[in-house]
VOPAGU-2260 file (C-alpha; in pm, 1 decimal, decimal comma):
REM VOPAGU-2260
SITE   aa  ch    i         X         Y         Z
SITE  MET   A    0   -2474,3   -5888,1    4793,1
SITE  LYS   A    1   -2604,4   -6000,7    4457,0
SITE  LYS   A    2   -2681,5   -6364,2    4402,9
SITE  THR   A    3   -2677,8   -6551,6    4071,4
SITE  VAL   A    4   -2937,0   -6825,8    4047,9
SITE  ALA   A    5   -2959,9   -7054,1    3752,1
SITE  LEU   A    6   -3263,7   -7278,9    3757,4
SITE  LEU   A    7   -3314,0   -7579,8    3538,2
SITE  LEU   A    8   -3682,6   -7633,6    3602,3
SITE  CYS   A    9   -3868,3   -7964,1    3618,7
SITE  LEU   A   10   -4179,1   -7952,9    3398,5
SITE  SER   A   11   -4498,7   -8148,1    3355,5
SITE  VAL   A   12   -4823,9   -8051,6    3180,8
SITE  LEU   A   13   -5154,0   -7959,6    3352,4
SITE  LEU   A   14   -5414,4   -7821,0    3112,8
SITE  LEU   A   15   -5656,1   -7568,3    3256,9
SITE  SER   A   16   -5971,4   -7502,4    3055,2
SITE  ALA   A   17   -6054,5   -7159,1    2917,3
SITE  CYS   A   18   -6284,4   -6951,1    3130,8
SITE  GLY   A   19   -6448,8   -6603,6    3146,5
SITE  ALA   A   20   -6295,8   -6265,1    3220,9
SITE  LYS   A   21   -6379,8   -6272,9    3591,3
SITE  PRO   A   22   -6341,7   -6338,4    3888,0
SITE  ALA   A   23   -5990,2   -6202,8    3931,7
SITE  ASP   A   24   -5808,9   -6527,1    3967,4
SITE  THR   A   25   -5952,5   -6690,9    3653,3
SITE  ARG   A   26   -5743,1   -6724,1    3338,5
SITE  PRO   A   27   -5922,7   -6749,1    3008,3
SITE  ALA   A   28   -5593,8   -6840,5    2838,5
SITE  GLU   A   29   -5528,3   -7217,8    2819,5
SITE  THR   A   30   -5238,1   -7283,8    3044,8
SITE  ALA   A   31   -5000,1   -7580,4    3053,9
SITE  ALA   A   32   -4876,5   -7532,2    3401,6
SITE  VAL   A   33   -4530,8   -7649,9    3488,7
SITE  THR   A   34   -4506,5   -7870,4    3804,1
SITE  PRO   A   35   -4347,3   -7903,5    4034,6
SITE  ALA   A   36   -4264,2   -7538,5    4044,6
SITE  ALA   A   37   -3968,5   -7410,7    4244,5
SITE  THR   A   38   -4111,2   -7268,6    4567,3
SITE  GLY   A   39   -3966,5   -7131,4    4884,1
SITE  ASN   A   40   -3612,5   -7004,7    4905,3
SITE  VAL   A   41   -3389,0   -7116,9    4626,5
SITE  THR   A   42   -3048,0   -7238,1    4747,1
SITE  PRO   A   43   -2785,2   -7256,5    4470,2
SITE  ASP   A   44   -2516,7   -7512,2    4472,6
SITE  GLU   A   45   -2143,3   -7429,7    4490,7
SITE  ASN   A   46   -2157,1   -7309,1    4128,4
SITE  GLY   A   47   -2455,0   -7082,6    4201,9
SITE  ASP   A   48   -2701,4   -7317,0    4016,7
SITE  VAL   A   49   -3003,1   -7527,4    4096,2
SITE  THR   A   50   -3032,5   -7797,8    3837,4
SITE  LEU   A   51   -3344,6   -7993,5    3759,4
SITE  SER   A   52   -3431,2   -8197,2    3456,9
SITE  PHE   A   53   -3769,8   -8280,8    3288,9
SITE  ASP   A   54   -3945,1   -8430,2    2993,1
SITE  GLU   A   55   -3955,6   -8224,0    2672,5
SITE  GLN   A   56   -4253,2   -7984,7    2647,5
SITE  PRO   A   57   -4345,0   -7628,5    2535,5
SITE  VAL   A   58   -4285,5   -7329,3    2766,9
SITE  ASN   A   59   -4337,3   -6955,3    2702,4
SITE  THR   A   60   -4379,6   -6800,0    3045,0
SITE  VAL   A   61   -4188,6   -6788,7    3369,9
SITE  GLU   A   62   -4332,2   -6613,8    3674,6
SITE  ILE   A   63   -4076,4   -6524,9    3942,0
SITE  SER   A   64   -4151,8   -6405,9    4300,2
SITE  LEU   A   65   -3887,8   -6231,6    4510,7
SITE  ASP   A   66   -3909,5   -6153,3    4882,1
SITE  LYS   A   67   -3892,1   -5782,8    4812,6
SITE  PRO   A   68   -3875,9   -5535,3    4528,9
SITE  ALA   A   69   -3519,8   -5516,7    4395,2
SITE  ALA   A   70   -3316,4   -5445,5    4086,8
SITE  SER   A   71   -3291,7   -5767,6    3894,4
SITE  LEU   A   72   -3150,1   -5896,6    3573,4
SITE  VAL   A   73   -3336,0   -6198,9    3446,3
SITE  ARG   A   74   -3198,0   -6411,1    3160,0
SITE  ILE   A   75   -3373,6   -6729,5    3049,1
SITE  VAL   A   76   -3177,9   -6980,3    2837,8
SITE  SER   A   77   -3301,8   -7281,7    2653,1
SITE  GLY   A   78   -3067,5   -7516,5    2466,3
SITE  GLY   A   79   -2780,8   -7269,2    2501,2
SITE  LYS   A   80   -2985,6   -6984,7    2347,5
SITE  THR   A   81   -3113,4   -6683,1    2540,8
SITE  VAL   A   82   -3490,6   -6663,6    2491,3
SITE  TYR   A   83   -3561,9   -6389,0    2745,0
SITE  GLU   A   84   -3368,9   -6100,6    2905,7
SITE  ARG   A   85   -3488,8   -5795,7    3100,7
SITE  GLU   A   86   -3364,5   -5554,5    3361,3
SITE  GLY   A   87   -3620,3   -5420,4    3604,3
SITE  GLU   A   88   -3695,2   -5337,3    3971,3
SITE  GLU   A   89   -3994,1   -5537,5    4079,0
SITE  GLN   A   90   -4085,4   -5800,6    4334,7
SITE  ASN   A   91   -4294,2   -6015,6    4098,3
SITE  LEU   A   92   -4188,9   -6077,8    3749,6
SITE  PHE   A   93   -4397,4   -6204,3    3453,0
SITE  CYS   A   94   -4143,9   -6320,8    3194,8
SITE  ALA   A   95   -4301,7   -6391,0    2858,0
SITE  PHE   A   96   -4122,5   -6511,7    2544,8
SITE  LYS   A   97   -4179,9   -6695,1    2218,2
SITE  THR   A   98   -4262,9   -7063,7    2282,4
SITE  VAL   A   99   -3972,1   -7301,8    2300,2
SITE  ARG   A  100   -4000,7   -7682,2    2318,7
SITE  THR   A  101   -3730,8   -7801,4    2546,3
SITE  ASP   A  102   -3631,8   -8042,4    2814,8
SITE  SER   A  103   -3457,0   -7773,8    3025,2
SITE  LEU   A  104   -3461,0   -7403,7    3108,6
SITE  THR   A  105   -3188,6   -7206,9    3273,0
SITE  VAL   A  106   -3338,9   -6906,3    3458,0
SITE  HIS   A  107   -3054,9   -6677,8    3560,1
SITE  ILE   A  108   -3141,0   -6410,1    3817,1
SITE  GLU   A  109   -2906,9   -6142,4    3945,7
SITE  THR   A  110   -3072,7   -5974,0    4241,3
SITE  SER   A  111   -3010,0   -5870,9    4606,0
SITE  ALA   A  112   -3346,7   -6022,3    4696,6
SITE  THR   A  113   -3423,7   -6390,6    4785,5
SITE  VAL   A  114   -3599,5   -6588,7    4518,7
SITE  LYS   A  115   -3922,0   -6727,5    4667,3
SITE  SER   A  116   -4069,0   -6912,8    4371,7
SITE  VAL   A  117   -4029,2   -6966,5    4002,8
SITE  THR   A  118   -4337,4   -7086,8    3807,5
SITE  PRO   A  119   -4293,8   -7178,2    3440,6
SITE  SER   A  120   -4593,3   -7247,5    3211,5
SITE  HIS   A  121   -4715,3   -7249,9    2853,3
SITE  GLN   A  122   -4997,3   -6995,6    2799,1
SITE  THR   A  123   -5212,6   -6951,1    2488,2
SITE  SER   A  124   -5537,2   -6756,5    2424,5
SITE  ASP   A  125   -5821,4   -6798,6    2179,6
SITE  ASN   A  126   -5915,4   -6430,1    2207,3
SITE  ARG   A  127   -5880,9   -6329,2    1846,9
SITE  GLU   A  128   -6080,1   -6014,6    1917,8
SITE  PHE   A  129   -5804,7   -5876,9    2144,5
SITE  ARG   A  130   -5795,6   -5501,7    2092,6
SITE  VAL   A  131   -5497,7   -5278,6    2052,7
SITE  THR   A  132   -5628,2   -4926,0    2108,9
SITE  ALA   A  133   -5418,2   -4615,3    2040,5
SITE  TYR   A  134   -5504,8   -4263,2    2148,2
SITE  ALA   A  135   -5408,8   -4039,2    1856,2
SITE  VAL   A  136   -5356,7   -3667,4    1925,5
SITE  ALA   A  137   -5510,2   -3504,3    1629,3
SITE  GLU   A  138   -5249,5   -3231,6    1580,3
SITE  SER   A  139   -4971,6   -3487,7    1585,1
SITE  LEU   A  140   -5121,1   -3673,6    1289,7
SITE  LEU   A  141   -5073,5   -3375,2    1062,6
SITE  ALA   A  142   -4693,7   -3411,7    1071,5
SITE  ASP   A  143   -4540,6   -3594,5     778,2
SITE  GLY   A  144   -4418,2   -3946,3     851,5
SITE  VAL   A  145   -4615,0   -4001,7    1171,6
SITE  LEU   A  146   -4882,5   -4232,0    1033,4
SITE  THR   A  147   -4746,8   -4563,9     908,2
SITE  ALA   A  148   -4988,4   -4801,3     728,8
SITE  ASN   A  149   -4847,7   -5125,1     871,6
SITE  SER   A  150   -4906,9   -5006,6    1227,5
SITE  PHE   A  151   -5273,3   -5076,7    1158,6
SITE  ASP   A  152   -5190,0   -5440,9    1112,5
SITE  VAL   A  153   -5156,4   -5427,2    1487,7
SITE  VAL   A  154   -5376,1   -5134,8    1601,5
SITE  THR   A  155   -5746,4   -5227,2    1589,2
SITE  ASP   A  156   -5894,7   -4916,4    1749,8
SITE  VAL   A  157   -5810,6   -4542,8    1747,0
SITE  ILE   A  158   -5936,5   -4271,7    1976,5
SITE  LEU   A  159   -5895,4   -3934,6    1810,5
SITE  PHE   A  160   -5799,4   -3682,7    2076,7
SITE  GLY   A  161   -5781,2   -3303,3    2099,2
SITE  CYS   A  162   -6057,2   -3179,7    1867,7
SITE  LEU   A  163   -6376,3   -3194,8    2065,4
SITE  ASP   A  164   -6463,2   -3043,0    2405,2
SITE  PHE   A  165   -6743,6   -2888,3    2610,1
SITE  ASP   A  166   -6771,5   -2612,5    2861,6
SITE  GLU   A  167   -6946,8   -2589,8    3194,7
SITE  ASN   A  168   -7260,1   -2460,8    3018,9
SITE  GLY   A  169   -7289,2   -2780,4    2820,9
SITE  GLU   A  170   -7186,1   -2620,2    2491,1
SITE  LEU   A  171   -7001,4   -2866,5    2257,3
SITE  ALA   A  172   -6717,2   -2719,3    2053,7
SITE  VAL   A  173   -6579,2   -2897,1    1752,0
SITE  ASP   A  174   -6248,3   -2794,4    1594,3
SITE  ALA   A  175   -6376,9   -2893,7    1254,7
SITE  PRO   A  176   -6075,3   -2811,2    1041,9
SITE  LEU   A  177   -5837,0   -3002,6    1280,6
SITE  LEU   A  178   -6078,6   -3295,5    1313,1
SITE  GLU   A  179   -6138,7   -3329,1     938,7
SITE  ALA   A  180   -5768,7   -3302,6     847,4
SITE  ALA   A  181   -5662,6   -3554,2    1108,7
SITE  LEU   A  182   -5944,9   -3793,1    1019,2
SITE  GLU   A  183   -5863,3   -3775,1     651,8
SITE  ARG   A  184   -5497,7   -3869,3     715,1
SITE  LEU   A  185   -5592,5   -4138,7     961,6
SITE  LYS   A  186   -5837,7   -4304,7     723,0
SITE  SER   A  187   -5586,1   -4285,0     442,8
SITE  ALA   A  188   -5322,4   -4477,3     649,9
SITE  VAL   A  189   -5581,2   -4729,9     766,9
SITE  GLY   A  190   -5695,9   -4811,0     414,5
SITE  ASP   A  191   -5932,0   -5102,3     394,9
SITE  ARG   A  192   -5834,8   -5251,0     733,4
SITE  ASP   A  193   -6110,2   -5303,5     982,5
SITE  VAL   A  194   -6005,9   -5036,1    1230,6
SITE  ARG   A  195   -6263,2   -4875,5    1453,0
SITE  ILE   A  196   -6230,1   -4492,7    1502,1
SITE  TYR   A  197   -6375,5   -4308,3    1809,6
SITE  VAL   A  198   -6360,7   -3944,3    1918,3
SITE  ASN   A  199   -6256,5   -3827,6    2260,5
SITE  VAL   A  200   -6444,7   -3552,5    2442,9
SITE  LEU   A  201   -6272,4   -3327,3    2694,1
SITE  GLY   A  202   -6464,2   -3131,8    2955,8
SITE  PRO   A  203   -6396,4   -2805,7    3138,1
SITE  ASP   A  204   -6075,2   -2781,0    3339,9
SITE  SER   A  205   -6036,5   -2645,2    3691,0
SITE  ASN   A  206   -5955,3   -2290,8    3785,4
SITE  GLY   A  207   -5606,3   -2401,1    3891,3
SITE  GLU   A  208   -5635,7   -2267,3    4238,7
SITE  GLY   A  209   -5559,9   -2445,7    4563,3
SITE  GLU   A  210   -5425,6   -2794,3    4627,4
SITE  TRP   A  211   -5463,1   -3075,3    4368,6
SITE  GLU   A  212   -5776,1   -3219,0    4535,9
SITE  ASP   A  213   -5938,1   -2870,8    4550,5
SITE  GLN   A  214   -5873,0   -2838,6    4175,2
SITE  MET   A  215   -6031,5   -3179,2    4106,2
SITE  HIS   A  216   -6337,9   -3081,1    4302,8
SITE  ASP   A  217   -6366,1   -2757,3    4107,0
SITE  LYS   A  218   -6329,1   -2946,7    3785,5
SITE  ALA   A  219   -6599,9   -3191,3    3889,9
SITE  ASP   A  220   -6836,2   -2906,3    3982,7
SITE  ARG   A  221   -6790,3   -2763,2    3632,1
SITE  HIS   A  222   -6857,7   -3106,2    3472,7
SITE  ASN   A  223   -7162,7   -3154,5    3692,4
SITE  ARG   A  224   -7314,5   -2821,8    3579,5
SITE  ALA   A  225   -7251,0   -2919,6    3215,0
SITE  PHE   A  226   -7418,2   -3261,4    3266,3
SITE  LYS   A  227   -7725,9   -3102,2    3419,2
SITE  THR   A  228   -7792,6   -2883,4    3111,5
SITE  GLY   A  229   -7916,6   -3175,6    2913,8
SITE  LYS   A  230   -7738,6   -3041,0    2594,3
SITE  LEU   A  231   -7458,1   -3294,0    2557,6
SITE  GLU   A  232   -7690,2   -3597,0    2525,0
SITE  THR   A  233   -7799,1   -3487,5    2177,9
SITE  ALA   A  234   -7501,9   -3283,7    2066,0
SITE  ILE   A  235   -7250,2   -3559,7    2104,0
SITE  PRO   A  236   -7443,9   -3829,3    1902,9
SITE  ALA   A  237   -7491,5   -3566,0    1629,7
SITE  VAL   A  238   -7114,3   -3534,4    1591,6
SITE  LEU   A  239   -7065,5   -3912,9    1596,6
SITE  ASP   A  240   -7310,5   -3944,8    1310,8
SITE  GLU   A  241   -7188,5   -3649,6    1111,4
SITE  TYR   A  242   -6828,7   -3781,5    1099,4
SITE  GLY   A  243   -6901,1   -4152,0    1109,5
SITE  PHE   A  244   -6732,1   -4225,5    1444,3
SITE  ASP   A  245   -6781,2   -4565,2    1598,4
SITE  GLY   A  246   -6829,5   -4418,4    1942,4
SITE  VAL   A  247   -6720,3   -4161,7    2200,5
SITE  PHE   A  248   -6468,2   -4174,8    2490,8
SITE  PHE   A  249   -6452,7   -3940,4    2789,6
SITE  ASP   A  250   -6124,5   -3837,9    2938,2
SITE  TYR   A  251   -6278,2   -3721,9    3274,0
SITE  GLU   A  252   -6021,5   -3892,2    3490,8
SITE  TYR   A  253   -6064,8   -3793,9    3853,9
SITE  PRO   A  254   -6421,5   -3753,3    3978,4
SITE  LEU   A  255   -6315,5   -3813,8    4340,0
SITE  ARG   A  256   -6647,3   -3775,7    4526,0
SITE  GLY   A  257   -6941,2   -4012,5    4517,9
SITE  LYS   A  258   -7176,8   -3734,8    4407,1
SITE  ASP   A  259   -6946,6   -3664,8    4112,1
SITE  TRP   A  260   -6951,3   -4021,2    4001,1
SITE  GLN   A  261   -7332,0   -4025,2    4033,6
SITE  ALA   A  262   -7365,9   -3711,0    3818,0
SITE  PHE   A  263   -7131,7   -3862,8    3554,0
SITE  SER   A  264   -7316,1   -4194,5    3561,9
SITE  ASP   A  265   -7658,8   -4031,7    3535,0
SITE  PHE   A  266   -7536,5   -3838,6    3227,3
SITE  LEU   A  267   -7393,8   -4150,4    3066,2
SITE  GLY   A  268   -7727,8   -4324,1    3118,1
SITE  ARG   A  269   -7915,2   -4040,9    2947,0
SITE  LEU   A  270   -7652,4   -4040,8    2663,4
SITE  ARG   A  271   -7710,0   -4410,0    2607,9
SITE  THR   A  272   -8079,3   -4343,7    2521,4
SITE  HIS   A  273   -7958,6   -4125,3    2234,5
SITE  THR   A  274   -7692,7   -4349,8    2085,0
SITE  GLN   A  275   -7615,3   -4718,8    2050,6
SITE  LYS   A  276   -7258,8   -4644,5    1958,5
SITE  VAL   A  277   -6963,5   -4735,1    2194,9
SITE  ILE   A  278   -6940,2   -4527,6    2508,0
SITE  GLY   A  279   -6605,4   -4548,9    2679,3
SITE  LEU   A  280   -6408,6   -4398,0    2970,0
SITE  ALA   A  281   -6046,2   -4343,7    3055,0
SITE  LEU   A  282   -5988,0   -4428,0    3424,9
SITE  ALA   A  283   -5696,9   -4442,9    3656,8
SITE  GLY   A  284   -5704,9   -4748,5    3876,7
SITE  TRP   A  285   -5619,2   -4562,0    4192,7
SITE  ALA   A  286   -5908,6   -4319,4    4167,2
SITE  LEU   A  287   -6244,8   -4385,5    4334,8
SITE  LEU   A  288   -6417,2   -4625,9    4105,6
SITE  PRO   A  289   -6795,1   -4630,1    4070,1
SITE  LYS   A  290   -7014,8   -4913,8    4188,6
SITE  SER   A  291   -7083,1   -5172,0    3921,6
SITE  ALA   A  292   -7435,5   -5041,4    3861,5
SITE  GLN   A  293   -7284,8   -4707,6    3756,5
SITE  PHE   A  294   -7108,5   -4882,1    3469,4
SITE  ALA   A  295   -7437,6   -4988,2    3307,0
SITE  ALA   A  296   -7402,9   -4748,6    3011,2
SITE  VAL   A  297   -7026,2   -4805,2    2967,8
SITE  ASP   A  298   -6899,5   -5033,5    2694,2
SITE  ARG   A  299   -6527,0   -4986,0    2743,9
SITE  VAL   A  300   -6279,4   -4873,6    3007,1
SITE  GLU   A  301   -5926,5   -4764,8    2907,6
SITE  LEU   A  302   -5719,6   -4830,4    3218,9
SITE  MET   A  303   -5460,9   -4554,7    3254,9
SITE  GLN   A  304   -5191,9   -4745,1    3436,1
SITE  TYR   A  305   -4924,2   -4485,2    3366,3
SITE  ASP   A  306   -4811,9   -4176,4    3546,6
SITE  LEU   A  307   -4832,5   -4407,2    3842,1
SITE  PHE   A  308   -4536,3   -4516,5    4054,8
SITE  ASP   A  309   -4519,7   -4843,2    4248,0
SITE  ASP   A  310   -4399,7   -4878,8    4605,7
SITE  ASN   A  311   -4043,0   -4912,6    4479,1
SITE  GLY   A  312   -4061,3   -4588,7    4279,4
SITE  ASN   A  313   -4094,7   -4747,5    3935,5
SITE  HIS   A  314   -4311,4   -4577,8    3677,4
SITE  SER   A  315   -4584,1   -4790,8    3517,1
SITE  SER   A  316   -4440,1   -5128,0    3632,8
SITE  LEU   A  317   -4612,4   -5461,5    3593,3
SITE  GLN   A  318   -4741,0   -5418,2    3950,4
SITE  THR   A  319   -4941,3   -5112,9    3838,1
SITE  CYS   A  320   -5114,9   -5336,2    3578,0
SITE  VAL   A  321   -5192,9   -5596,5    3845,0
SITE  ASP   A  322   -5333,1   -5324,8    4072,7
SITE  GLY   A  323   -5551,3   -5186,5    3793,1
SITE  ALA   A  324   -5701,5   -5518,2    3710,5
SITE  VAL   A  325   -5770,6   -5585,6    4078,4
SITE  ALA   A  326   -5942,3   -5247,3    4113,8
SITE  LEU   A  327   -6176,5   -5329,4    3823,9
SITE  ASP   A  328   -6249,6   -5668,8    3975,3
SITE  LYS   A  329   -6350,8   -5502,1    4299,2
SITE  VAL   A  330   -6635,4   -5318,6    4126,4
SITE  ASN   A  331   -6726,5   -5625,3    3914,7
SITE  TYR   A  332   -6640,2   -5460,6    3582,0
SITE  PRO   A  333   -6572,4   -5731,9    3321,3
SITE  LEU   A  334   -6204,0   -5734,3    3235,9
SITE  ALA   A  335   -6292,2   -5832,6    2882,3
SITE  GLN   A  336   -6434,2   -5479,1    2839,7
SITE  ALA   A  337   -6118,0   -5312,3    2971,4
SITE  ASP   A  338   -5790,1   -5230,9    2796,1
SITE  MET   A  339   -5463,3   -5212,5    2992,7
SITE  GLY   A  340   -5284,0   -4882,1    2934,2
SITE  LEU   A  341   -4922,8   -4850,4    2828,0
SITE  PRO   A  342   -4702,6   -4541,0    2824,4
SITE  PHE   A  343   -4495,6   -4484,5    2510,6
SITE  TYR   A  344   -4296,9   -4220,7    2704,6
SITE  GLY   A  345   -4090,3   -4198,8    3022,1
SITE  ARG   A  346   -4115,5   -4040,7    3370,5
SITE  PRO   A  347   -3835,5   -3925,7    3604,1
SITE  ALA   A  348   -3791,1   -4115,3    3925,5
SITE  ASP   A  349   -3844,0   -3787,0    4123,4
SITE  LYS   A  350   -4195,4   -3772,9    3965,0
SITE  SER   A  351   -4124,5   -3422,2    3825,5
SITE  ALA   A  352   -4359,9   -3293,4    3545,7
SITE  GLU   A  353   -4148,6   -3421,3    3258,6
SITE  TRP   A  354   -4248,1   -3683,6    2994,5
SITE  PRO   A  355   -3929,7   -3775,8    2797,8
SITE  LEU   A  356   -3976,5   -3941,3    2461,3
SITE  TYR   A  357   -3903,7   -4308,9    2416,8
SITE  ALA   A  358   -3738,6   -4245,9    2086,9
SITE  ASP   A  359   -3484,0   -4013,8    2248,3
SITE  TYR   A  360   -3358,6   -4283,0    2488,4
SITE  VAL   A  361   -3411,0   -4604,1    2295,8
SITE  ASP   A  362   -3043,4   -4639,5    2204,5
SITE  ARG   A  363   -2957,3   -4658,3    2581,4
SITE  LEU   A  364   -3256,7   -4872,0    2672,6
SITE  GLY   A  365   -3224,3   -5126,7    2396,9
SITE  THR   A  366   -3505,9   -5379,6    2413,0
SITE  THR   A  367   -3446,4   -5506,8    2767,0
SITE  LYS   A  368   -3399,2   -5209,5    3008,1
SITE  ASP   A  369   -3675,2   -5000,8    3160,5
SITE  ALA   A  370   -3461,8   -4726,9    3312,3
SITE  VAL   A  371   -3165,1   -4501,7    3223,7
SITE  ASP   A  372   -2946,6   -4297,5    3449,5
SITE  THR   A  373   -2899,2   -3932,5    3359,4
SITE  ASP   A  374   -2729,0   -3638,4    3520,1
SITE  GLU   A  375   -3068,5   -3530,7    3656,9
SITE  GLY   A  376   -3154,0   -3879,3    3784,3
SITE  LYS   A  377   -3318,4   -4196,7    3672,0
SITE  ILE   A  378   -3587,3   -4202,3    3404,1
SITE  TYR   A  379   -3828,1   -4497,0    3378,0
SITE  PHE   A  380   -3974,4   -4624,9    3054,2
SITE  ASN   A  381   -4147,2   -4939,1    2936,3
SITE  CYS   A  382   -3898,2   -5114,8    2710,1
SITE  ARG   A  383   -3993,9   -5347,5    2433,1
SITE  GLN   A  384   -3969,4   -5663,5    2650,9
SITE  THR   A  385   -4183,9   -5501,2    2918,1
SITE  VAL   A  386   -4450,0   -5413,2    2660,4
SITE  TYR   A  387   -4443,9   -5777,1    2541,4
SITE  ASP   A  388   -4469,2   -5901,0    2909,2
SITE  LYS   A  389   -4759,9   -5670,5    2984,7
SITE  THR   A  390   -4945,3   -5779,4    2678,5
SITE  ALA   A  391   -4897,4   -6143,8    2776,4
SITE  TYR   A  392   -5019,4   -6063,0    3124,6
SITE  ALA   A  393   -5327,3   -5894,9    2998,6
SITE  LEU   A  394   -5404,0   -6199,9    2782,7
SITE  SER   A  395   -5347,9   -6427,1    3086,0
SITE  ARG   A  396   -5602,7   -6217,8    3291,5
SITE  GLY   A  397   -5867,5   -6222,2    3019,6
SITE  MET   A  398   -5847,5   -5850,7    2951,2
SITE  GLY   A  399   -6005,1   -5717,0    2630,9
SITE  GLY   A  400   -5693,5   -5549,6    2499,3
SITE  MET   A  401   -5407,7   -5299,0    2539,0
SITE  MET   A  402   -5429,3   -4920,9    2515,2
SITE  VAL   A  403   -5148,3   -4686,1    2424,1
SITE  TRP   A  404   -5079,9   -4317,2    2504,5
SITE  HIS   A  405   -5011,3   -4215,1    2244,6
SITE  TYR   A  406   -4980,7   -4328,3    1878,1
SITE  ALA   A  407   -4716,4   -4073,8    1760,5
SITE  LEU   A  408   -4466,9   -4148,6    2042,6
SITE  ASP   A  409   -4363,1   -4488,7    1897,3
SITE  PHE   A  410   -4168,5   -4599,7    1592,4
SITE  THR   A  411   -4497,1   -4671,5    1417,8
SITE  ASP   A  412   -4335,3   -4879,7    1148,7
SITE  VAL   A  413   -4385,6   -5212,4    1323,9
SITE  THR   A  414   -4099,1   -5369,8    1122,6
SITE  ASN   A  415   -3857,4   -5139,7    1316,7
SITE  GLY   A  416   -3688,9   -5351,1    1584,2
SITE  ASN   A  417   -3752,3   -5081,6    1843,5
SITE  SER   A  418   -4126,0   -5049,7    1773,4
SITE  LEU   A  419   -4343,0   -5095,9    2084,7
SITE  PHE   A  420   -4641,2   -5163,0    1866,0
SITE  GLY   A  421   -4429,5   -5434,3    1706,7
SITE  ALA   A  422   -4376,7   -5591,9    2051,7
SITE  ILE   A  423   -4754,1   -5603,2    2105,7
SITE  GLY   A  424   -4810,0   -5757,6    1765,6
SITE  GLU   A  425   -4534,6   -6019,6    1819,7
SITE  CYS   A  426   -4685,0   -6117,8    2158,8
SITE  LEU   A  427   -5024,3   -6166,3    2005,6
SITE  ALA   A  428   -4885,5   -6362,9    1713,5
SITE  ASP   A  429   -4700,6   -6588,2    1956,8
SITE  ARG   A  430   -4987,3   -6643,0    2205,6
SITE  VAL   A  431   -5324,6   -6610,5    2028,9
SITE  THR   A  432   -5425,2   -6927,8    1858,5
SITE  ALA   A  433   -5538,2   -6939,5    1498,7
SITE  ASP   A  434   -5892,8   -7025,1    1392,5
C-alpha cells in the first residue's frame, strides 16, 4: 500500500569546513546541515502529514533513506511552490534543487517503502575547476547540426573517440582524414573557449570465442603483447604532438586479472617517461581495480557508471555512482582526479543489447522520470533531474567532474529545456560559489 508522507522539516545551521577529496566520508563542499533531521520511521498524522516548523534559512538538498528499494515519487514544496520532483526506484535518494530560503519544506513521498530518515541541508562548493568531460565519437561530429557552440559554455573537456587504435603487434593506426575533419569541426564550435581536447586510443579486441570472461582474457593477452613491443610509448606521444592534443585516454575497460593490470600499469609508467601530457583511463567501478601504486602514471579516471544495473534492476542509478566512488576510495585514488560517468542513452530492464536514444523518449520522460514502459518492457534513462542530482552528488563527494557518453546523444543546445548538458550547467551555476 502506498503511503503519502509530507514533511515540514525543522532546520538549523551547522557549518562544516571544506576538506579534501578523500577519505570517502569527507565533503569538500561547505554544508549547512539541517538539524534535527527526521530519523527512524516517519509516522504521518491523520492527514498523512508530519509537520515541523523552523527558523528561516537556505536549503538546496534533501537526502531521503527508505527501508528498501522501491518506486517512489518525491515532490518538495516550499512556500506553496514545487522546487523538486522526480520519479525513481531507489532506496536512497539525493534530491538537489536550486537554493530556496524558507521557514518550511514539504517533502511529499509516495512509496510502498518505509521512510527511515530525511536529511535536508544547504550545500555549496568552491571547486571552480569542476570538469564536464564529453566523449565525442569522431564520425558523429561530421553530421550537420550536432555541434552547438553554447554547449562548450558547459563542456570543459572533450575526448575524441574512434580515430586512433593499435593492434596486438603494437602498431598504431591513425584514421587521419576522420581525425582531421572531426577535429576541425570541433575546434570551430569551441571557438576561443578554454576547452581541453584529448584523443582516445582503442586496443585490439578479442576473438569473440567462448564466454565473456574468456573473451576478456583473450583481449587482455592481445593488449599485453602490444604493450611488450615498446612501440606505443613513442608512437602515441608523436600523435599527441602532431595534432596538438592535450593528452591521451585509454578505453581498455576490463583487464580482469592481476597480471593484466600489471602489464597495463608498466606500460603507462613507460609512456609517462615520453610525455608530460594528460594520461587518462576509462574504468568501470565493478571491475578489478589496480592497487594505488599502479595509478602512479594516471592523471584522470573516467568512471563508467553506466551499463550497470543496481540490485533493484535500475540502469545507472544514483547507487551506481555511490558504488563507483567507494571503489575508487578503496584503492586510494583521489576522487578529485575522477569524473563520474553519465549515460545520455537508455537501457532496457531486461539488460538486452539495446541502447535507445534519450531524444526518442524525452517527450514521455519529461524532466522528472527515469523510466518509460513500452510493449517490450521498461527502459531506464537518466532524466534531467537525475543528471542534476548526480552532478550535485559528485560535488558533495569532492569529485573532479562529470563525464558523458556521448556528446551527440544530447540536445547539445543548452538553452533547450530538455538538454542534459543544460542540467549539469544549471547545477554548477546553483552550487559552485563565485570568486
